[in-house]
C-alpha positions in Angstrom: -139.2 109.3 -80.3 -138.0 106.5 -83.1 -138.9 102.5 -82.8 -136.6 99.9 -81.8 -136.4 96.1 -81.2 -133.1 95.0 -78.8 -133.3 91.2 -78.6 -131.7 87.9 -78.4 -133.1 84.7 -79.8 -132.3 81.3 -81.3 -130.0 82.1 -83.9 -127.7 84.3 -81.9 -127.2 82.8 -78.6 -127.4 79.3 -76.9 -130.0 78.1 -74.3 -127.2 78.7 -71.6 -127.1 82.3 -72.7 -130.7 82.7 -73.6 -132.2 81.8 -70.2 -130.0 84.1 -68.4 -132.2 87.1 -69.8 -135.7 85.6 -69.9 -138.5 87.0 -68.3 -140.6 84.7 -66.4 -144.6 85.8 -67.5 -144.6 87.3 -63.9 -141.8 89.4 -63.9 -143.2 91.2 -67.0 -144.9 93.9 -65.6 -142.6 94.8 -62.9 -140.0 94.8 -65.6 -141.9 97.1 -68.1 -142.7 99.6 -65.3 -138.7 99.8 -64.3 -137.8 100.1 -68.1 -140.1 102.9 -68.8 -139.0 104.8 -65.7 -135.7 105.4 -67.8 -136.8 108.8 -69.0 -135.5 108.0 -72.6 -138.3 105.0 -73.1 -141.6 106.2 -73.8 -143.1 103.0 -74.9 -142.3 99.3 -74.1 -143.6 95.3 -74.5 -141.3 92.4 -73.5 -141.9 89.2 -75.7 -140.4 86.2 -73.9 -140.5 82.8 -75.0 -137.8 79.9 -74.9 -136.6 81.0 -78.0 -136.3 84.6 -77.8 -136.7 87.7 -75.6 -137.5 90.8 -77.4 -137.8 94.3 -76.3 -139.9 96.5 -78.4 -139.8 99.8 -77.5 -140.1 103.5 -78.3 -136.8 105.9 -77.9 -134.4 108.6 -78.8 -131.8 106.4 -77.3 -131.7 103.0 -78.0 -128.3 102.1 -76.2 -130.0 102.9 -72.9 -132.4 99.4 -73.2 -129.2 97.8 -74.0 -127.7 98.4 -70.6 -130.9 98.4 -68.5 -131.2 95.1 -70.0 -128.1 93.7 -68.4 -128.6 96.0 -65.3 -132.0 94.2 -64.8 -130.7 90.7 -65.1 -127.4 91.5 -63.0 -125.1 90.9 -65.8 -122.3 92.7 -67.0 -123.1 94.2 -70.2 -119.9 92.8 -71.9 -121.3 89.4 -70.9 -124.4 89.7 -73.4 -123.9 92.1 -75.7 -122.2 90.0 -78.5 -125.6 88.3 -78.8 -127.4 91.2 -79.1 -129.4 92.5 -82.0 -130.9 96.0 -82.3 -133.1 96.9 -85.1 -133.9 100.3 -86.0 -137.5 101.6 -87.4 -137.5 99.9 -90.5 -135.6 96.7 -89.7 -137.7 96.7 -86.4 -141.1 96.9 -88.2 -139.9 94.1 -90.5 -138.4 91.5 -87.8 -141.8 92.2 -85.8 -144.1 91.2 -88.7 -141.5 87.8 -89.6 -141.9 87.0 -86.3 -145.6 87.1 -86.0 -145.8 85.2 -89.3 -143.3 82.6 -88.0 -140.5 83.2 -90.2 -138.1 83.8 -87.4 -139.2 80.5 -85.3 -137.1 77.6 -85.0 -140.0 75.5 -86.8 -140.8 77.3 -89.7 -144.3 78.9 -90.0 -145.4 77.4 -86.5 -148.1 79.4 -85.3 -147.5 79.3 -81.4 -145.4 82.7 -81.7 -148.5 84.6 -82.6 -150.2 83.8 -79.5 -147.1 84.5 -77.3 -147.1 87.8 -79.0 -150.2 88.7 -78.3 -150.1 87.8 -74.4 -146.7 89.9 -74.7 -149.4 93.0 -75.8 -151.8 92.3 -73.3 -149.0 92.4 -70.3 -147.8 95.7 -71.9 -151.2 97.0 -72.1 -151.9 96.1 -68.6 -148.8 97.7 -67.5 -149.7 100.6 -69.3 -146.5 100.8 -71.6 -148.1 99.7 -74.9 -148.8 103.9 -76.6 -149.9 104.6 -79.8 -146.9 103.4 -82.0 -146.2 100.0 -80.6 -150.3 99.3 -80.3 -150.2 99.9 -84.4 -147.2 97.9 -84.8 -149.0 94.8 -83.3 -151.9 95.2 -84.8 -150.6 95.2 -87.9 -148.2 92.3 -86.9 -151.4 90.5 -86.5 -152.8 91.3 -89.9 -149.5 90.5 -91.8 -149.5 87.1 -90.0 -153.1 86.3 -90.7 -152.7 87.4 -94.1 -149.4 85.3 -94.4 -151.0 82.3 -93.2 -154.1 82.8 -95.5 -152.9 83.0 -98.6 -149.2 81.3 -98.6 -148.3 77.5 -97.8 -146.4 78.3 -94.6 -148.1 76.8 -92.0 -150.0 73.9 -94.6 -147.9 71.1 -94.0 -146.8 69.1 -90.9 -143.0 69.9 -89.7 -142.6 68.0 -86.5 -142.3 64.3 -86.0 -145.4 64.1 -83.8 -147.7 66.0 -86.3 -146.5 63.6 -89.0 -147.4 60.9 -86.7 -150.9 62.0 -86.4 -151.3 62.7 -89.9 -150.5 59.3 -91.1 -152.7 57.9 -88.5 -155.6 59.9 -90.0 -155.2 58.2 -93.4 -155.7 54.7 -91.8 -158.5 55.9 -89.4 -161.5 57.9 -90.0 -161.6 59.1 -86.3 -158.8 59.1 -84.0 -161.2 59.7 -81.5 -162.6 56.5 -81.9 -159.4 54.8 -81.4 -157.0 53.3 -78.3 -153.6 54.4 -78.2 -150.7 52.5 -76.7 -147.7 54.8 -75.8 -144.5 52.5 -75.1 -142.1 54.7 -73.2 -142.4 58.0 -71.5 -139.6 60.0 -72.5 -140.1 63.5 -74.4 -140.7 62.6 -77.9 -143.1 60.2 -76.7 -144.6 63.0 -74.4 -144.9 65.3 -77.5 -146.6 62.4 -79.5 -149.1 61.8 -76.7 -149.9 65.4 -76.6 -150.7 65.5 -80.5 -152.6 62.4 -80.5 -154.4 63.4 -77.4 -155.4 66.6 -79.0 -158.0 64.2 -81.4 -159.5 63.1 -77.9 -158.8 59.6 -78.6 -161.4 56.9 -76.9 -158.4 55.2 -74.5 -155.0 55.9 -73.9 -152.1 53.6 -71.9 -149.2 54.2 -71.4 -146.0 51.5 -71.0 -142.9 51.8 -69.5 -140.3 49.9 -67.6 -140.5 52.3 -64.6 -144.1 52.1 -63.9 -144.1 55.5 -61.6 -142.9 57.3 -64.4 -145.1 56.0 -66.9 -147.9 56.7 -64.6 -146.7 60.4 -64.0 -147.2 60.7 -68.0 -150.4 58.9 -68.2 -152.1 60.6 -65.5 -151.1 64.1 -67.0 -152.9 62.4 -70.2 -155.7 61.4 -68.6 -154.9 57.4 -69.3 -153.7 55.0 -67.0 -150.4 53.2 -67.2 -149.6 49.1 -67.1 -145.9 47.4 -67.1 -143.7 46.5 -70.0 -144.6 42.8 -69.4 -148.1 43.2 -70.1 -147.4 43.9 -73.6 -148.1 40.8 -74.5 -151.4 40.1 -73.5 -152.9 43.6 -73.8 -151.5 44.6 -77.1 -154.1 43.4 -79.3 -156.7 45.9 -77.6 -155.0 48.9 -79.1 -155.4 50.3 -82.7 -152.5 52.8 -82.4 -149.4 52.0 -80.9 -146.4 54.6 -80.7 -143.1 53.0 -79.1 -139.6 55.1 -78.3 -137.7 53.7 -75.7 -134.1 53.4 -75.0 -133.8 49.7 -75.3 -131.2 48.1 -77.4 -133.2 45.2 -78.5 -136.7 45.0 -80.3 -139.9 45.2 -77.3 -142.3 44.0 -79.9 -141.3 41.3 -82.1 -143.3 39.6 -85.1 -144.8 36.7 -83.1 -146.0 38.9 -80.7 -147.8 41.2 -83.0 -149.1 38.2 -85.5 -150.7 37.0 -82.0 -152.2 40.4 -81.8 -153.5 40.7 -85.1 -155.1 37.4 -84.8 -156.9 38.3 -81.8 -157.9 41.7 -83.4 -159.5 39.1 -86.4 -157.5 41.4 -88.8 -158.4 44.5 -87.8 -156.0 47.2 -89.0 -153.0 48.4 -86.5 -151.1 51.6 -87.0 -147.6 51.3 -85.3 -145.3 54.3 -85.2 -141.5 53.1 -84.0 -139.7 56.3 -83.0 -137.0 54.5 -81.3 -133.0 54.1 -82.5 -132.3 51.3 -82.8 -135.9 50.0 -83.5 -138.3 48.8 -80.9 -140.4 47.2 -83.3 -139.0 44.4 -85.8 -138.6 45.6 -88.9 -140.8 42.4 -90.3 -143.8 43.3 -88.4 -144.2 46.3 -91.6 -144.6 43.3 -94.6 -147.8 42.2 -92.7 -150.9 42.8 -94.3 -153.0 44.3 -91.2 -150.0 46.4 -89.7 -149.3 50.1 -90.9 -145.7 50.6 -89.6 -143.8 53.7 -90.3 -140.5 54.4 -88.5 -138.6 57.0 -87.7 -137.4 57.5 -91.4 -140.4 57.2 -92.8 -141.8 60.2 -91.0 -138.3 62.3 -91.6 -139.7 62.3 -95.2 -143.1 63.8 -94.4 -141.1 66.2 -92.1 -138.9 66.7 -95.2 -141.5 67.3 -97.5 -143.5 69.7 -95.3 -140.5 71.5 -94.7 -139.8 72.1 -98.5 -143.4 73.5 -99.0 -143.0 75.9 -96.0 -139.7 77.0 -97.4 -141.3 77.7 -101.0 -143.6 79.7 -99.3 -141.3 82.2 -97.7 -140.9 84.0 -100.9 -144.7 85.0 -101.1 -144.7 85.5 -97.5 -141.3 87.7 -97.7 -143.2 90.0 -100.5 -146.7 90.6 -98.5 -144.5 91.7 -95.5 -142.5 94.1 -97.5 -145.4 95.9 -98.9 -147.1 95.7 -95.3 -143.3 97.3 -94.0 -143.7 100.2 -96.5 -147.5 100.7 -95.4 -146.7 101.0 -91.9 -143.7 103.0 -92.3 -146.1 105.7 -94.4 -148.4 105.6 -91.4 -145.2 106.0 -89.3 -144.0 109.1 -91.1 -147.2 110.7 -91.0 -147.3 110.8 -87.1 -144.3 113.3 -87.0 -146.5 116.0 -89.0 -149.3 115.5 -86.6 -148.1 118.6 -84.2 -147.5 120.5 -87.1 -150.5 120.0 -88.4 -152.6 120.8 -85.4 -150.5 124.0 -85.0 -151.0 125.1 -88.5 -155.0 124.5 -87.6 -155.4 126.0 -84.7 -153.6 129.4 -86.2 -156.0 129.3 -88.3 -158.9 128.9 -86.3 -157.7 131.8 -84.4 -157.1 133.8 -87.2 -160.8 132.9 -88.2 -162.5 133.9 -84.9 -160.4 137.2 -84.8 -161.7 137.9 -87.5 -165.3 136.9 -87.6 -165.5 139.0 -84.3 -164.2 142.1 -86.3 -166.7 141.4 -88.9 -169.5 140.8 -86.0 -168.7 144.3 -84.7 -169.0 145.8 -88.1 -172.5 144.5 -89.0 -173.6 145.5 -85.3 -172.6 149.2 -86.1 -175.1 149.0 -89.2 -172.2 148.4 -92.0 -172.8 147.4 -95.5 -172.9 143.6 -95.5 -171.5 143.5 -98.5 -168.7 146.1 -97.4 -168.0 143.8 -94.4 -168.0 140.7 -95.9 -165.5 141.9 -98.9 -163.6 143.2 -96.0 -163.5 140.2 -94.1 -162.6 137.8 -96.7 -159.9 140.1 -97.6 -158.5 140.6 -93.9 -158.4 136.7 -93.5 -156.8 136.1 -96.5 -154.0 138.4 -95.8 -153.6 136.7 -92.8 -153.3 133.1 -94.1 -150.9 134.2 -96.5 -148.9 136.8 -94.2 -146.4 134.0 -92.9 -145.6 131.9 -96.3 -145.2 135.7 -97.8 -142.9 136.7 -95.2 -140.7 133.2 -96.0 -140.3 133.4 -99.2 -139.0 136.8 -99.2 -136.8 136.7 -96.4 -135.5 132.9 -97.6 -131.6 132.7 -97.7 -130.0 129.5 -98.0 -133.5 127.7 -98.8 -134.5 130.7 -101.6 -134.3 127.5 -104.5 -136.5 125.0 -102.0 -139.1 127.4 -101.2 -140.5 128.2 -104.2 -141.3 124.7 -105.3 -142.5 123.8 -101.6 -144.7 126.5 -101.8 -146.2 125.2 -104.4 -146.9 121.8 -103.8 -148.5 123.1 -100.4 -150.9 125.4 -102.5 -151.2 123.3 -105.5 -150.0 126.0 -107.9 -149.2 125.3 -111.9 -146.0 126.5 -113.1 -147.9 128.6 -115.9 -149.3 130.5 -112.6 -146.2 132.5 -112.7 -144.4 131.0 -110.0 -140.9 130.0 -110.4 -140.6 132.9 -113.5 
C-alpha cells in the first residue's frame, strides 16, 4: 500500500469551507474507525486544527478517502473537491515534514502545530489505526522538526504583536513576574496580549473596560481583577505595564493623566503599549523621559524583522527536509522487499534443514564423515543455485538484464566470466 495525504488548509480554502470538514477531538476515534473499515485504507491518522484538516493514510485507492471525507461530513463531493489537495508518496512525506516544522503554518515557524500533530498520532495509536508506515512517518516528522528548530532560525524571532510586546517589555524590566499589569479593553487583541504576558506570571493583573461584565469575565480567566474605565485616573500610577486596545475614537490616556501618574510613582519607569487605531494614548506621552511607549507600528517593525529572519531560515529548513525525505523514501522502498527477503530466507532454511537431516542419517549409518560433509556441501550448493540457474537458462525478454542482476546479487566480478 502507498502513502498519501488528503487535506484542506488556509492556503486552499476559506474558513467557511474549512469549518465544514473539521473534526472535533472527541469525534476523531470514530472517524478513524469508520475510514479504516473501508477495505482500501489500511492505516490512517487525522490532523484537524483551525487552519487545516488532513488525513494521512496508506492505501492503493486514494480516491476512496476523498469520497469518505465528503460522505462523513454529509457533503456533496463537488462542494469540497476544488479545495482539497492529495499528495502521493514523496509529496506526502515532504508535506508532513514541512507541517511539523512550521513551514506550512499561517505564522511561519510557529511551534503549536507540532504538539497538535503529536496529539493526532496519539489518537490514531489509541484507535488502532497507526500502522508501521505512519508510525515511522510521524517519528521522522518529529525528528525533522527538532532538527530544523535546532539548526535554523525558523523559530528564533517573534512574529506576533503580542509576543513582540512581551519581548519589548523584557528590555525595560528584568522580570515581568515582578511587575503589575493593566490591560485596557477586553477584545481579542487584548486577550491575546494578556495570554502572552500572563505566561510570565506577573505580580498582579487588572483589566479596565467600558463594559464591566466583559472586563470581569476576562479578568477571571486571567486570575486578575477588573475595574471601570472611570477609575484609571486614580489607579494608573499603580501599574508598571499598560497595554491598551479599545475602539474609542479619542485617546483614553492623555499627557496630563500620565504625568500625574509618573510623579506619583516618583519617576519609576512605565512601559506602555498602544495597539488601538486610532490611538488610545496621546503620542506626546512617548516623549516623556520615564515612559516607554510603543504603538502598533513600532510592534509591526519588530514583527517584520522577525519574519524576515524566519524567511531567511526557510532555505536552510527546506534543504534539511529534502535530505530527510530521501532518507525516509529509502526506508519505505526497503519495506517492499521485506516479504521477498523473508521468503528467500525461509526457502534457504528449509533446504538447509533437509540436507542436514540427510547428512545426519548417513553419519548414523557409519558413513565416512569427510565424504558426508563433501556430499552435504555439494547438495546444498546445488539447491541454492538451482533456481537462479534455471531462470538464466529459461530467460526470455529478460535475457539481457538477468546476467547483470545475478552479478549484483552474488557479487560476481566481470572478469569471472559471466557475460562473456
